Predicted model as a PDB file, atoms N, CA, C, CB and O in Angstrom, pLDDT in the B-factor column:
MODEL        1                                                                  
ATOM      1  N   UNK A   1     149.835  82.854  42.008  1.00 53.00           N  
ATOM      2  CA  UNK A   1     149.155  83.680  42.217  1.00 53.00           C  
ATOM      3  C   UNK A   1     146.923  83.536  41.547  1.00 53.00           C  
ATOM      4  CB  UNK A   1     150.280  84.764  41.566  1.00 53.00           C  
ATOM      5  O   UNK A   1     145.849  83.916  41.079  1.00 53.00           O  
ATOM      6  N   UNK A   2     147.195  83.280  41.718  1.00 54.00           N  
ATOM      7  CA  UNK A   2     145.611  82.543  41.610  1.00 54.00           C  
ATOM      8  C   UNK A   2     144.782  83.489  39.372  1.00 54.00           C  
ATOM      9  CB  UNK A   2     144.139  83.625  43.988  1.00 54.00           C  
ATOM     10  O   UNK A   2     144.576  84.604  38.892  1.00 54.00           O  
ATOM     11  N   UNK A   3     144.687  82.215  38.996  1.00 57.00           N  
ATOM     12  CA  UNK A   3     143.964  82.737  38.253  1.00 57.00           C  
ATOM     13  C   UNK A   3     143.004  82.539  37.808  1.00 57.00           C  
ATOM     14  CB  UNK A   3     144.292  82.913  37.696  1.00 57.00           C  
ATOM     15  O   UNK A   3     142.651  81.371  37.968  1.00 57.00           O  
ATOM     16  N   UNK A   4     141.846  83.581  36.891  1.00 50.00           N  
ATOM     17  CA  UNK A   4     140.687  82.998  36.456  1.00 50.00           C  
ATOM     18  C   UNK A   4     139.692  81.994  35.886  1.00 50.00           C  
ATOM     19  CB  UNK A   4     140.628  83.341  36.176  1.00 50.00           C  
ATOM     20  O   UNK A   4     138.482  81.965  35.658  1.00 50.00           O  
ATOM     21  N   UNK A   5     141.164  80.856  35.708  1.00 54.00           N  
ATOM     22  CA  UNK A   5     139.644  79.531  35.658  1.00 54.00           C  
ATOM     23  C   UNK A   5     140.027  78.975  37.095  1.00 54.00           C  
ATOM     24  CB  UNK A   5     139.701  77.817  34.063  1.00 54.00           C  
ATOM     25  O   UNK A   5     139.337  78.004  37.408  1.00 54.00           O  
ATOM     26  N   UNK A   6     140.969  79.362  38.047  1.00 53.00           N  
ATOM     27  CA  UNK A   6     140.400  79.153  40.174  1.00 53.00           C  
ATOM     28  C   UNK A   6     139.288  79.480  39.835  1.00 53.00           C  
ATOM     29  CB  UNK A   6     141.041  80.348  41.808  1.00 53.00           C  
ATOM     30  O   UNK A   6     138.358  78.814  40.291  1.00 53.00           O  
ATOM     31  N   UNK A   7     139.110  80.151  39.294  1.00 54.00           N  
ATOM     32  CA  UNK A   7     138.269  80.889  40.113  1.00 54.00           C  
ATOM     33  C   UNK A   7     136.439  81.519  39.672  1.00 54.00           C  
ATOM     34  CB  UNK A   7     139.271  82.056  40.340  1.00 54.00           C  
ATOM     35  O   UNK A   7     135.643  82.372  40.065  1.00 54.00           O  
ATOM     36  N   UNK A   8     136.579  79.940  38.157  1.00 58.00           N  
ATOM     37  CA  UNK A   8     134.815  79.872  38.120  1.00 58.00           C  
ATOM     38  C   UNK A   8     134.499  78.202  38.474  1.00 58.00           C  
ATOM     39  CB  UNK A   8     134.034  80.366  36.204  1.00 58.00           C  
ATOM     40  O   UNK A   8     133.623  77.637  37.819  1.00 58.00           O  
ATOM     41  N   UNK A   9     135.024  77.679  39.214  1.00 58.00           N  
ATOM     42  CA  UNK A   9     134.651  75.607  39.518  1.00 58.00           C  
ATOM     43  C   UNK A   9     133.525  76.610  40.529  1.00 58.00           C  
ATOM     44  CB  UNK A   9     136.446  73.867  40.723  1.00 58.00           C  
ATOM     45  O   UNK A   9     133.220  77.446  41.380  1.00 58.00           O  
ATOM     46  N   UNK A  10     133.228  75.317  39.200  1.00 70.00           N  
ATOM     47  CA  UNK A  10     131.221  76.259  40.087  1.00 70.00           C  
ATOM     48  C   UNK A  10     130.484  74.944  40.782  1.00 70.00           C  
ATOM     49  CB  UNK A  10     129.418  77.073  38.273  1.00 70.00           C  
ATOM     50  O   UNK A  10     129.373  74.541  40.437  1.00 70.00           O  
ATOM     51  N   UNK A  11     131.542  74.171  42.131  1.00 82.00           N  
ATOM     52  CA  UNK A  11     131.240  73.404  43.037  1.00 82.00           C  
ATOM     53  C   UNK A  11     132.129  73.601  43.841  1.00 82.00           C  
ATOM     54  CB  UNK A  11     131.050  72.251  42.753  1.00 82.00           C  
ATOM     55  O   UNK A  11     133.121  74.322  43.737  1.00 82.00           O  
ATOM     56  N   UNK A  12     131.534  72.465  45.308  1.00 83.00           N  
ATOM     57  CA  UNK A  12     132.435  72.289  45.793  1.00 83.00           C  
ATOM     58  C   UNK A  12     133.293  70.899  45.543  1.00 83.00           C  
ATOM     59  CB  UNK A  12     132.064  72.567  46.845  1.00 83.00           C  
ATOM     60  O   UNK A  12     134.511  70.722  45.572  1.00 83.00           O  
ATOM     61  N   UNK A  13     132.284  70.040  45.303  1.00 86.00           N  
ATOM     62  CA  UNK A  13     132.660  68.355  44.623  1.00 86.00           C  
ATOM     63  C   UNK A  13     134.186  68.841  43.434  1.00 86.00           C  
ATOM     64  CB  UNK A  13     130.688  67.479  43.276  1.00 86.00           C  
ATOM     65  O   UNK A  13     135.186  68.126  43.371  1.00 86.00           O  
ATOM     66  N   UNK A  14     134.030  70.122  42.631  1.00 86.00           N  
ATOM     67  CA  UNK A  14     134.999  70.112  41.982  1.00 86.00           C  
ATOM     68  C   UNK A  14     135.774  71.046  42.147  1.00 86.00           C  
ATOM     69  CB  UNK A  14     134.778  69.988  40.991  1.00 86.00           C  
ATOM     70  O   UNK A  14     136.111  71.452  41.035  1.00 86.00           O  
ATOM     71  N   UNK A  15     136.373  71.770  43.156  1.00 84.00           N  
ATOM     72  CA  UNK A  15     136.991  72.631  44.085  1.00 84.00           C  
ATOM     73  C   UNK A  15     137.982  71.019  44.911  1.00 84.00           C  
ATOM     74  CB  UNK A  15     135.519  73.752  45.243  1.00 84.00           C  
ATOM     75  O   UNK A  15     139.038  70.392  44.997  1.00 84.00           O  
ATOM     76  N   UNK A  16     137.122  71.095  45.158  1.00 84.00           N  
ATOM     77  CA  UNK A  16     137.789  69.751  45.727  1.00 84.00           C  
ATOM     78  C   UNK A  16     138.693  68.508  44.663  1.00 84.00           C  
ATOM     79  CB  UNK A  16     136.433  68.947  46.399  1.00 84.00           C  
ATOM     80  O   UNK A  16     139.808  68.248  45.115  1.00 84.00           O  
ATOM     81  N   UNK A  17     138.406  67.928  43.652  1.00 85.00           N  
ATOM     82  CA  UNK A  17     139.265  67.127  42.755  1.00 85.00           C  
ATOM     83  C   UNK A  17     140.381  68.389  42.109  1.00 85.00           C  
ATOM     84  CB  UNK A  17     138.189  66.250  41.442  1.00 85.00           C  
ATOM     85  O   UNK A  17     141.515  68.054  41.768  1.00 85.00           O  
ATOM     86  N   UNK A  18     139.968  69.687  42.006  1.00 85.00           N  
ATOM     87  CA  UNK A  18     140.721  70.911  42.190  1.00 85.00           C  
ATOM     88  C   UNK A  18     141.890  70.577  42.535  1.00 85.00           C  
ATOM     89  CB  UNK A  18     140.234  71.813  43.089  1.00 85.00           C  
ATOM     90  O   UNK A  18     142.676  69.925  41.847  1.00 85.00           O  
ATOM     91  N   UNK A  19     142.096  71.056  43.753  1.00 85.00           N  
ATOM     92  CA  UNK A  19     143.117  71.293  45.256  1.00 85.00           C  
ATOM     93  C   UNK A  19     143.878  69.463  45.374  1.00 85.00           C  
ATOM     94  CB  UNK A  19     141.667  71.820  47.239  1.00 85.00           C  
ATOM     95  O   UNK A  19     145.060  69.350  45.700  1.00 85.00           O  
ATOM     96  N   UNK A  20     143.066  68.270  45.082  1.00 87.00           N  
ATOM     97  CA  UNK A  20     143.964  66.940  45.195  1.00 87.00           C  
ATOM     98  C   UNK A  20     144.597  66.908  43.353  1.00 87.00           C  
ATOM     99  CB  UNK A  20     142.702  65.196  45.781  1.00 87.00           C  
ATOM    100  O   UNK A  20     145.024  66.024  42.610  1.00 87.00           O  
ATOM    101  N   UNK A  21     144.308  68.621  43.207  1.00 89.00           N  
ATOM    102  CA  UNK A  21     146.291  67.850  42.182  1.00 89.00           C  
ATOM    103  C   UNK A  21     146.539  68.621  41.289  1.00 89.00           C  
ATOM    104  CB  UNK A  21     146.422  66.111  41.079  1.00 89.00           C  
ATOM    105  O   UNK A  21     146.338  68.497  40.081  1.00 89.00           O  
ATOM    106  N   UNK A  22     147.238  69.913  42.182  1.00 88.00           N  
ATOM    107  CA  UNK A  22     147.937  69.992  43.207  1.00 88.00           C  
ATOM    108  C   UNK A  22     148.418  70.091  42.770  1.00 88.00           C  
ATOM    109  CB  UNK A  22     148.154  69.518  44.008  1.00 88.00           C  
ATOM    110  O   UNK A  22     148.053  69.901  41.610  1.00 88.00           O  
ATOM    111  N   UNK A  23     150.069  70.563  42.977  1.00 92.00           N  
ATOM    112  CA  UNK A  23     151.494  69.309  43.634  1.00 92.00           C  
ATOM    113  C   UNK A  23     151.430  70.180  45.397  1.00 92.00           C  
ATOM    114  CB  UNK A  23     153.960  69.613  42.376  1.00 92.00           C  
ATOM    115  O   UNK A  23     150.605  70.906  45.952  1.00 92.00           O  
ATOM    116  N   UNK A  24     152.806  69.593  45.788  1.00 92.00           N  
ATOM    117  CA  UNK A  24     152.784  70.604  47.546  1.00 92.00           C  
ATOM    118  C   UNK A  24     154.031  71.739  46.586  1.00 92.00           C  
ATOM    119  CB  UNK A  24     153.825  69.300  49.813  1.00 92.00           C  
ATOM    120  O   UNK A  24     153.900  72.923  46.897  1.00 92.00           O  
ATOM    121  N   UNK A  25     154.547  71.607  46.092  1.00 94.00           N  
ATOM    122  CA  UNK A  25     154.450  73.267  45.538  1.00 94.00           C  
ATOM    123  C   UNK A  25     153.594  73.989  44.636  1.00 94.00           C  
ATOM    124  CB  UNK A  25     155.498  73.595  44.924  1.00 94.00           C  
ATOM    125  O   UNK A  25     154.309  74.872  44.160  1.00 94.00           O  
ATOM    126  N   UNK A  26     152.287  74.089  44.087  1.00 92.00           N  
ATOM    127  CA  UNK A  26     151.426  75.154  44.034  1.00 92.00           C  
ATOM    128  C   UNK A  26     150.706  75.241  44.787  1.00 92.00           C  
ATOM    129  CB  UNK A  26     150.856  75.313  43.194  1.00 92.00           C  
ATOM    130  O   UNK A  26     149.988  76.227  44.628  1.00 92.00           O  
ATOM    131  N   UNK A  27     150.321  74.208  46.281  1.00 93.00           N  
ATOM    132  CA  UNK A  27     150.038  74.988  47.248  1.00 93.00           C  
ATOM    133  C   UNK A  27     150.614  75.527  48.077  1.00 93.00           C  
ATOM    134  CB  UNK A  27     149.492  74.678  47.699  1.00 93.00           C  
ATOM    135  O   UNK A  27     150.088  76.570  48.464  1.00 93.00           O  
ATOM    136  N   UNK A  28     151.334  75.299  48.443  1.00 95.00           N  
ATOM    137  CA  UNK A  28     151.760  76.282  48.890  1.00 95.00           C  
ATOM    138  C   UNK A  28     152.426  77.131  48.232  1.00 95.00           C  
ATOM    139  CB  UNK A  28     152.239  76.043  49.670  1.00 95.00           C  
ATOM    140  O   UNK A  28     153.454  77.185  48.908  1.00 95.00           O  
ATOM    141  N   UNK A  29     152.620  78.109  47.057  1.00 94.00           N  
ATOM    142  CA  UNK A  29     152.388  79.247  46.475  1.00 94.00           C  
ATOM    143  C   UNK A  29     150.951  79.507  46.587  1.00 94.00           C  
ATOM    144  CB  UNK A  29     152.871  79.251  45.166  1.00 94.00           C  
ATOM    145  O   UNK A  29     150.750  80.459  47.341  1.00 94.00           O  
ATOM    146  N   UNK A  30     149.916  79.015  46.119  1.00 92.00           N  
ATOM    147  CA  UNK A  30     148.376  79.130  46.527  1.00 92.00           C  
ATOM    148  C   UNK A  30     148.032  79.574  47.886  1.00 92.00           C  
ATOM    149  CB  UNK A  30     147.702  77.817  46.400  1.00 92.00           C  
ATOM    150  O   UNK A  30     147.005  80.243  47.998  1.00 92.00           O  
ATOM    151  N   UNK A  31     148.654  79.338  48.830  1.00 95.00           N  
ATOM    152  CA  UNK A  31     148.661  79.684  49.658  1.00 95.00           C  
ATOM    153  C   UNK A  31     148.997  80.848  50.651  1.00 95.00           C  
ATOM    154  CB  UNK A  31     148.845  79.093  49.655  1.00 95.00           C  
ATOM    155  O   UNK A  31     148.336  81.143  51.646  1.00 95.00           O  
ATOM    156  N   UNK A  32     150.737  81.777  49.974  1.00 97.00           N  
ATOM    157  CA  UNK A  32     151.176  82.248  49.912  1.00 97.00           C  
ATOM    158  C   UNK A  32     150.485  83.551  49.533  1.00 97.00           C  
ATOM    159  CB  UNK A  32     151.856  81.689  49.560  1.00 97.00           C  
ATOM    160  O   UNK A  32     150.722  84.635  50.067  1.00 97.00           O  
ATOM    161  N   UNK A  33     149.338  83.269  48.256  1.00 96.00           N  
ATOM    162  CA  UNK A  33     149.107  83.908  47.533  1.00 96.00           C  
ATOM    163  C   UNK A  33     147.760  84.550  48.174  1.00 96.00           C  
ATOM    164  CB  UNK A  33     149.195  83.270  46.359  1.00 96.00           C  
ATOM    165  O   UNK A  33     147.377  85.719  48.127  1.00 96.00           O  
ATOM    166  N   UNK A  34     147.285  83.655  48.659  1.00 96.00           N  
ATOM    167  CA  UNK A  34     145.970  83.417  49.828  1.00 96.00           C  
ATOM    168  C   UNK A  34     146.282  84.444  51.072  1.00 96.00           C  
ATOM    169  CB  UNK A  34     145.925  81.561  50.564  1.00 96.00           C  
ATOM    170  O   UNK A  34     145.580  85.454  51.027  1.00 96.00           O  
ATOM    171  N   UNK A  35     147.317  84.373  52.311  1.00 97.00           N  
ATOM    172  CA  UNK A  35     148.104  84.775  53.051  1.00 97.00           C  
ATOM    173  C   UNK A  35     148.011  86.496  52.308  1.00 97.00           C  
ATOM    174  CB  UNK A  35     149.517  83.772  53.063  1.00 97.00           C  
ATOM    175  O   UNK A  35     147.172  87.324  52.664  1.00 97.00           O  
ATOM    176  N   UNK A  36     149.010  86.728  51.296  1.00 97.00           N  
ATOM    177  CA  UNK A  36     149.167  88.112  51.191  1.00 97.00           C  
ATOM    178  C   UNK A  36     147.720  88.767  50.685  1.00 97.00           C  
ATOM    179  CB  UNK A  36     150.405  88.410  50.178  1.00 97.00           C  
ATOM    180  O   UNK A  36     148.089  89.921  50.465  1.00 97.00           O  
ATOM    181  N   UNK A  37     146.173  88.734  50.339  1.00 97.00           N  
ATOM    182  CA  UNK A  37     145.437  88.680  49.878  1.00 97.00           C  
ATOM    183  C   UNK A  37     144.786  89.059  51.718  1.00 97.00           C  
ATOM    184  CB  UNK A  37     145.327  87.482  48.804  1.00 97.00           C  
ATOM    185  O   UNK A  37     144.301  90.147  52.028  1.00 97.00           O  
ATOM    186  N   UNK A  38     144.880  88.382  52.275  1.00 97.00           N  
ATOM    187  CA  UNK A  38     144.140  88.655  53.287  1.00 97.00           C  
ATOM    188  C   UNK A  38     144.865  89.524  53.970  1.00 97.00           C  
ATOM    189  CB  UNK A  38     143.732  87.620  53.983  1.00 97.00           C  
ATOM    190  O   UNK A  38     144.262  90.586  54.123  1.00 97.00           O  
ATOM    191  N   UNK A  39     145.608  89.504  54.302  1.00 98.00           N  
ATOM    192  CA  UNK A  39     147.314  90.737  54.473  1.00 98.00           C  
ATOM    193  C   UNK A  39     146.502  91.833  53.719  1.00 98.00           C  
ATOM    194  CB  UNK A  39     149.374  90.176  53.304  1.00 98.00           C  
ATOM    195  O   UNK A  39     145.773  92.524  54.431  1.00 98.00           O  
ATOM    196  N   UNK A  40     146.523  92.098  52.347  1.00 98.00           N  
ATOM    197  CA  UNK A  40     146.174  93.516  52.305  1.00 98.00           C  
ATOM    198  C   UNK A  40     144.773  93.981  52.575  1.00 98.00           C  
ATOM    199  CB  UNK A  40     146.499  93.981  51.072  1.00 98.00           C  
ATOM    200  O   UNK A  40     144.519  95.074  53.079  1.00 98.00           O  
ATOM    201  N   UNK A  41     143.889  93.108  52.219  1.00 98.00           N  
ATOM    202  CA  UNK A  41     142.735  92.649  52.831  1.00 98.00           C  
ATOM    203  C   UNK A  41     142.350  93.763  54.362  1.00 98.00           C  
ATOM    204  CB  UNK A  41     143.093  90.894  53.202  1.00 98.00           C  
ATOM    205  O   UNK A  41     141.874  94.882  54.548  1.00 98.00           O  
ATOM    206  N   UNK A  42     142.739  92.961  54.956  1.00 98.00           N  
ATOM    207  CA  UNK A  42     143.963  93.732  56.600  1.00 98.00           C  
ATOM    208  C   UNK A  42     143.845  94.667  56.826  1.00 98.00           C  
ATOM    209  CB  UNK A  42     145.517  93.937  56.692  1.00 98.00           C  
ATOM    210  O   UNK A  42     143.079  95.092  57.691  1.00 98.00           O  
ATOM    211  N   UNK A  43     145.013  95.716  55.690  1.00 98.00           N  
ATOM    212  CA  UNK A  43     145.621  96.937  55.577  1.00 98.00           C  
ATOM    213  C   UNK A  43     144.518  98.203  55.454  1.00 98.00           C  
ATOM    214  CB  UNK A  43     146.566  96.830  54.346  1.00 98.00           C  
ATOM    215  O   UNK A  43     144.144  99.170  56.117  1.00 98.00           O  
ATOM    216  N   UNK A  44     144.223  97.493  54.045  1.00 98.00           N  
ATOM    217  CA  UNK A  44     142.796  98.272  53.601  1.00 98.00           C  
ATOM    218  C   UNK A  44     141.739  98.517  53.928  1.00 98.00           C  
ATOM    219  CB  UNK A  44     142.344  98.036  52.896  1.00 98.00           C  
ATOM    220  O   UNK A  44     140.912  99.274  53.420  1.00 98.00           O  
ATOM    221  N   UNK A  45     141.653  97.396  55.497  1.00 98.00           N  
ATOM    222  CA  UNK A  45     140.037  97.780  55.976  1.00 98.00           C  
ATOM    223  C   UNK A  45     141.136  98.346  57.948  1.00 98.00           C  
ATOM    224  CB  UNK A  45     138.242  95.529  55.960  1.00 98.00           C  
ATOM    225  O   UNK A  45     140.736  98.732  59.046  1.00 98.00           O  
ATOM    226  N   UNK A  46     142.307  98.100  57.446  1.00 98.00           N  
ATOM    227  CA  UNK A  46     142.378  99.327  58.835  1.00 98.00           C  
ATOM    228  C   UNK A  46     142.435 100.794  58.820  1.00 98.00           C  
ATOM    229  CB  UNK A  46     143.586  99.186  59.612  1.00 98.00           C  
ATOM    230  O   UNK A  46     142.225 101.745  59.572  1.00 98.00           O  
ATOM    231  N   UNK A  47     142.869 100.506  57.444  1.00 98.00           N  
ATOM    232  CA  UNK A  47     143.674 101.860  57.133  1.00 98.00           C  
ATOM    233  C   UNK A  47     141.144 103.118  56.808  1.00 98.00           C  
ATOM    234  CB  UNK A  47     145.526 101.337  54.545  1.00 98.00           C  
ATOM    235  O   UNK A  47     140.843 104.273  56.505  1.00 98.00           O  
ATOM    236  N   UNK A  48     140.450 102.085  57.081  1.00 98.00           N  
ATOM    237  CA  UNK A  48     139.500 102.372  56.051  1.00 98.00           C  
ATOM    238  C   UNK A  48     139.019 103.016  57.114  1.00 98.00           C  
ATOM    239  CB  UNK A  48     138.656 101.310  55.169  1.00 98.00           C  
ATOM    240  O   UNK A  48     138.599 104.173  57.094  1.00 98.00           O  
ATOM    241  N   UNK A  49     139.076 102.140  58.265  1.00 98.00           N  
ATOM    242  CA  UNK A  49     138.779 102.494  59.998  1.00 98.00           C  
ATOM    243  C   UNK A  49     139.014 103.691  60.043  1.00 98.00           C  
ATOM    244  CB  UNK A  49     139.684 101.802  61.213  1.00 98.00           C  
ATOM    245  O   UNK A  49     138.182 104.587  59.899  1.00 98.00           O  
ATOM    246  N   UNK A  50     140.342 103.833  60.278  1.00 98.00           N  
ATOM    247  CA  UNK A  50     141.894 104.752  60.633  1.00 98.00           C  
ATOM    248  C   UNK A  50     140.870 106.801  60.071  1.00 98.00           C  
ATOM    249  CB  UNK A  50     144.054 103.870  58.738  1.00 98.00           C  
ATOM    250  O   UNK A  50     140.925 107.871  60.677  1.00 98.00           O  
ATOM    251  N   UNK A  51     139.907 106.330  58.367  1.00 98.00           N  
ATOM    252  CA  UNK A  51     140.134 107.508  58.361  1.00 98.00           C  
ATOM    253  C   UNK A  51     138.442 107.744  57.770  1.00 98.00           C  
ATOM    254  CB  UNK A  51     141.581 107.964  57.484  1.00 98.00           C  
ATOM    255  O   UNK A  51     138.086 108.707  57.091  1.00 98.00           O  
ATOM    256  N   UNK A  52     137.646 106.726  58.180  1.00 98.00           N  
ATOM    257  CA  UNK A  52     136.809 106.802  59.183  1.00 98.00           C  
ATOM    258  C   UNK A  52     136.273 107.151  60.364  1.00 98.00           C  
ATOM    259  CB  UNK A  52     136.775 106.394  59.261  1.00 98.00           C  
ATOM    260  O   UNK A  52     135.201 107.606  60.764  1.00 98.00           O  
ATOM    261  N   UNK A  53     137.829 106.646  61.046  1.00 98.00           N  
ATOM    262  CA  UNK A  53     137.477 107.638  62.746  1.00 98.00           C  
ATOM    263  C   UNK A  53     137.660 109.603  62.655  1.00 98.00           C  
ATOM    264  CB  UNK A  53     139.179 106.977  64.271  1.00 98.00           C  
ATOM    265  O   UNK A  53     136.849 110.475  62.969  1.00 98.00           O  
ATOM    266  N   UNK A  54     138.941 109.702  62.144  1.00 98.00           N  
ATOM    267  CA  UNK A  54     139.941 110.655  61.854  1.00 98.00           C  
ATOM    268  C   UNK A  54     138.150 111.606  61.410  1.00 98.00           C  
ATOM    269  CB  UNK A  54     141.564 110.122  60.380  1.00 98.00           C  
ATOM    270  O   UNK A  54     137.738 112.584  62.034  1.00 98.00           O  
ATOM    271  N   UNK A  55     137.253 110.782  59.943  1.00 98.00           N  
ATOM    272  CA  UNK A  55     136.751 112.104  59.992  1.00 98.00           C  
ATOM    273  C   UNK A  55     135.232 112.089  61.114  1.00 98.00           C  
ATOM    274  CB  UNK A  55     136.421 112.578  58.239  1.00 98.00           C  
ATOM    275  O   UNK A  55     134.715 113.152  61.455  1.00 98.00           O  
ATOM    276  N   UNK A  56     134.730 110.847  61.534  1.00 98.00           N  
ATOM    277  CA  UNK A  56     133.830 111.618  63.202  1.00 98.00           C  
ATOM    278  C   UNK A  56     134.562 112.215  64.254  1.00 98.00           C  
ATOM    279  CB  UNK A  56     133.030 110.469  64.222  1.00 98.00           C  
ATOM    280  O   UNK A  56     134.230 112.699  65.336  1.00 98.00           O  
ATOM    281  N   UNK A  57     136.018 112.006  63.466  1.00 98.00           N  
ATOM    282  CA  UNK A  57     135.932 113.049  65.234  1.00 98.00           C  
ATOM    283  C   UNK A  57     136.247 114.277  64.347  1.00 98.00           C  
ATOM    284  CB  UNK A  57     137.518 112.698  66.971  1.00 98.00           C  
ATOM    285  O   UNK A  57     136.009 115.315  64.965  1.00 98.00           O  
ATOM    286  N   UNK A  58     136.726 114.497  63.040  1.00 98.00           N  
ATOM    287  CA  UNK A  58     136.904 115.642  62.435  1.00 98.00           C  
ATOM    288  C   UNK A  58     135.887 116.937  62.129  1.00 98.00           C  
ATOM    289  CB  UNK A  58     137.303 115.202  61.443  1.00 98.00           C  
ATOM    290  O   UNK A  58     135.975 118.094  61.720  1.00 98.00           O  
ATOM    291  N   UNK A  59     134.788 115.925  62.625  1.00 98.00           N  
ATOM    292  CA  UNK A  59     132.968 116.378  62.062  1.00 98.00           C  
ATOM    293  C   UNK A  59     132.436 116.853  63.617  1.00 98.00           C  
ATOM    294  CB  UNK A  59     131.655 114.556  61.263  1.00 98.00           C  
ATOM    295  O   UNK A  59     132.018 118.010  63.620  1.00 98.00           O  
ATOM    296  N   UNK A  60     132.369 116.010  65.219  1.00 98.00           N  
ATOM    297  CA  UNK A  60     132.086 116.396  65.751  1.00 98.00           C  
ATOM    298  C   UNK A  60     132.649 117.449  66.185  1.00 98.00           C  
ATOM    299  CB  UNK A  60     131.849 115.800  66.118  1.00 98.00           C  
ATOM    300  O   UNK A  60     132.010 117.964  67.103  1.00 98.00           O  
ATOM    301  N   UNK A  61     134.385 118.439  65.662  1.00 98.00           N  
ATOM    302  CA  UNK A  61     134.672 119.461  65.940  1.00 98.00           C  
ATOM    303  C   UNK A  61     134.292 120.601  65.428  1.00 98.00           C  
ATOM    304  CB  UNK A  61     135.529 119.402  65.958  1.00 98.00           C  
ATOM    305  O   UNK A  61     134.241 121.655  66.062  1.00 98.00           O  
ATOM    306  N   UNK A  62     133.940 120.423  63.988  1.00 98.00           N  
ATOM    307  CA  UNK A  62     132.851 121.151  63.269  1.00 98.00           C  
ATOM    308  C   UNK A  62     132.096 120.876  63.434  1.00 98.00           C  
ATOM    309  CB  UNK A  62     132.685 121.292  62.277  1.00 98.00           C  
ATOM    310  O   UNK A  62     131.553 121.102  62.352  1.00 98.00           O  
ATOM    311  N   UNK A  63     130.863 120.161  64.453  1.00 98.00           N  
ATOM    312  CA  UNK A  63     129.061 120.543  65.166  1.00 98.00           C  
ATOM    313  C   UNK A  63     129.942 120.932  66.208  1.00 98.00           C  
ATOM    314  CB  UNK A  63     127.492 119.089  65.613  1.00 98.00           C  
ATOM    315  O   UNK A  63     129.393 122.030  66.302  1.00 98.00           O  
ATOM    316  N   UNK A  64     131.119 121.010  67.356  1.00 98.00           N  
ATOM    317  CA  UNK A  64     131.346 122.204  67.706  1.00 98.00           C  
ATOM    318  C   UNK A  64     131.195 123.283  67.492  1.00 98.00           C  
ATOM    319  CB  UNK A  64     131.926 122.302  67.775  1.00 98.00           C  
ATOM    320  O   UNK A  64     130.243 123.944  67.907  1.00 98.00           O  
ATOM    321  N   UNK A  65     132.243 123.754  66.688  1.00 98.00           N  
ATOM    322  CA  UNK A  65     132.291 124.970  66.137  1.00 98.00           C  
ATOM    323  C   UNK A  65     131.728 125.522  66.346  1.00 98.00           C  
ATOM    324  CB  UNK A  65     132.297 125.189  65.296  1.00 98.00           C  
ATOM    325  O   UNK A  65     131.856 126.433  67.164  1.00 98.00           O  
ATOM    326  N   UNK A  66     129.837 124.958  65.036  1.00 98.00           N  
ATOM    327  CA  UNK A  66     129.399 126.005  64.475  1.00 98.00           C  
ATOM    328  C   UNK A  66     128.050 125.756  65.830  1.00 98.00           C  
ATOM    329  CB  UNK A  66     129.134 125.948  62.537  1.00 98.00           C  
ATOM    330  O   UNK A  66     127.387 126.729  66.190  1.00 98.00           O  
ATOM    331  N   UNK A  67     127.863 124.636  66.321  1.00 97.00           N  
ATOM    332  CA  UNK A  67     127.206 125.099  67.782  1.00 97.00           C  
ATOM    333  C   UNK A  67     128.129 126.134  68.887  1.00 97.00           C  
ATOM    334  CB  UNK A  67     126.918 123.595  68.660  1.00 97.00           C  
ATOM    335  O   UNK A  67     127.262 126.564  69.647  1.00 97.00           O  
ATOM    336  N   UNK A  68     129.396 126.689  69.294  1.00 97.00           N  
ATOM    337  CA  UNK A  68     129.237 127.585  69.747  1.00 97.00           C  
ATOM    338  C   UNK A  68     129.124 128.859  68.674  1.00 97.00           C  
ATOM    339  CB  UNK A  68     130.106 127.535  70.644  1.00 97.00           C  
ATOM    340  O   UNK A  68     128.697 129.681  69.484  1.00 97.00           O  
ATOM    341  N   UNK A  69     129.195 129.505  67.580  1.00 97.00           N  
ATOM    342  CA  UNK A  69     129.444 130.380  66.787  1.00 97.00           C  
ATOM    343  C   UNK A  69     127.424 130.010  66.338  1.00 97.00           C  
ATOM    344  CB  UNK A  69     131.077 130.080  65.603  1.00 97.00           C  
ATOM    345  O   UNK A  69     126.711 130.983  66.092  1.00 97.00           O  
ATOM    346  N   UNK A  70     127.063 129.149  66.321  1.00 96.00           N  
ATOM    347  CA  UNK A  70     124.908 130.008  67.076  1.00 96.00           C  
ATOM    348  C   UNK A  70     125.503 130.668  68.203  1.00 96.00           C  
ATOM    349  CB  UNK A  70     123.089 128.464  68.021  1.00 96.00           C  
ATOM    350  O   UNK A  70     125.846 131.848  68.139  1.00 96.00           O  
ATOM    351  N   UNK A  71     125.659 129.874  69.364  1.00 95.00           N  
ATOM    352  CA  UNK A  71     125.614 129.826  70.658  1.00 95.00           C  
ATOM    353  C   UNK A  71     125.926 131.782  71.098  1.00 95.00           C  
ATOM    354  CB  UNK A  71     126.907 128.496  71.197  1.00 95.00           C  
ATOM    355  O   UNK A  71     125.678 132.326  72.174  1.00 95.00           O  
ATOM    356  N   UNK A  72     126.512 132.413  69.855  1.00 96.00           N  
ATOM    357  CA  UNK A  72     127.078 133.889  70.337  1.00 96.00           C  
ATOM    358  C   UNK A  72     125.953 134.500  69.599  1.00 96.00           C  
ATOM    359  CB  UNK A  72     128.813 134.470  69.840  1.00 96.00           C  
ATOM    360  O   UNK A  72     125.414 135.403  70.238  1.00 96.00           O  
ATOM    361  N   UNK A  73     125.156 134.129  67.769  1.00 94.00           N  
ATOM    362  CA  UNK A  73     124.390 135.205  67.810  1.00 94.00           C  
ATOM    363  C   UNK A  73     123.776 135.637  68.267  1.00 94.00           C  
ATOM    364  CB  UNK A  73     124.012 135.393  67.394  1.00 94.00           C  
ATOM    365  O   UNK A  73     123.750 135.421  69.478  1.00 94.00           O  
ATOM    366  N   UNK A  74     122.959 136.425  67.787  1.00 91.00           N  
ATOM    367  CA  UNK A  74     122.635 137.218  69.177  1.00 91.00           C  
ATOM    368  C   UNK A  74     120.714 136.873  68.561  1.00 91.00           C  
ATOM    369  CB  UNK A  74     123.496 139.528  69.346  1.00 91.00           C  
ATOM    370  O   UNK A  74     120.468 136.374  67.462  1.00 91.00           O  
ATOM    371  N   UNK A  75     119.772 137.233  69.448  1.00 83.00           N  
ATOM    372  CA  UNK A  75     119.146 136.335  69.894  1.00 83.00           C  
ATOM    373  C   UNK A  75     118.017 136.926  69.116  1.00 83.00           C  
ATOM    374  CB  UNK A  75     119.148 136.082  71.375  1.00 83.00           C  
ATOM    375  O   UNK A  75     116.905 136.398  69.144  1.00 83.00           O  
TER     376      UNK A  75                                                      
ENDMDL                                                                          
END                                                                             
């Protein structure tokens, strides 16, 4: 897993030098960590989109029901 010190690298050059110092096993582990983080974020975004879509549909149904009730009121 990426450590806090990995996140505090101050420049692209420092990052490049840090990466060059990593072993192949380190790179594999870091790659797996990044892939896992991307999958988690993709799952979270998909869930948020599904929730948003459900809220939109529910809101539209509520607005239609409200408009129906208003139409039934006497003038």
